[in-house]
Steps between C-alpha positions, in 0.01 A plus 500: 500500500170520315345838432178621340436865428234723351588840359214737421542840342300774336646721231270740315192300607655182359537207742837328512484163676754216516517183707841346569613165635861478611706200614850529648734265685820617673775336700614698804840467666503606866825609665500547878690796642657537843270785602181285501410603146511316169551585133250351254624458141214448253659335199418606146217317331228524238124532538203457270233765461166442325311822423139515379362830372125522553457777247630278216469149651860437398742298713875551508759275665840641595807362673675753722850493645561599861843601620659393825441729795614489863308588815776602742474512876168321549416487872324214677169690493542539119586872506783605269807710562513601133152490338469449124236703322336276244163327471622144549712576807207687662326170572806350670467758778236267642676165462715310751375711792571396858356680805730757661499301825448135606156395383228359724230270367206695349652834596517750215782742425457823305765699321489810287562453128629763261568412138606720206260578215626683193228653283487793257862596573422521873668286766229431757459259790204282596455442872306245699529201731587132487360274772670163560360223721657173615196279438655168601753231416498236227724206418688515170770246412479362855589837654291761678430819305340819623206618288503878457203674341505866400246759388623796295307828475673801346303791356636827639664709228628851567438696180695829468277808512643625171437173313280560196392138460237308692645169618481233765616148578407227748658164578312218674621148552535188710782252545578169669860399566651198673812554710725207598557560871782243517711630210370858543423542130191555290369183337225618267210738465239666285404865471207664319520875435245730334615842373253765387657816358351786302616828358396776264810589312696448180452817301465436128675806365433425133130452565397819666640432848240233575546307824478125538300357789643162587429240767714191555407201712743217566447164669830332588535147634848413628608147585826453690684167535841438647748324269740283696 
């Protein structure tokens, strides 16, 4: 996974801007269950983050450690029985998606998407749609593979009436996956996801209860390859 992000904030009329570049590689172990679901174990790994602060022109490089986590009960259409609420797992809601019924060539299939979004001590959900189309068949390793293309548009956030903070989040993306129709397994794929989230929050108690306006934009590029 490669990720680029821009974080912009304003605190007491002072701009706070940083640009990050993040690289991460994970191995995933997939265990099939008898109820037509699978468990995905994302093994622990490390990732490199390069941060550039516009206000000071300084660059900082950091290596981060990521613990193992498991996506349990993943259905064939990529919905989860037990969702995990973290930023990285949010993007996997859109990966490995098969239509809910046998796919016809060039016919598109829509399904509702609902993913968790935790912000300012609130547990919210972002709602939208994912449209998947069987665009054709290609030959990979001398076998026929279905080519599945998806468009992701999620921007409906239900904000509680009593919430003091202004906030919002949208997710837009596209993906292309290749499905081995003989072995009935995914072969490979790519997925690009853009997240745009903003909030007015973070009270600075020691500084006169000032609020911090912050906007975060993320561009994620995921590359998936099957390891034999």
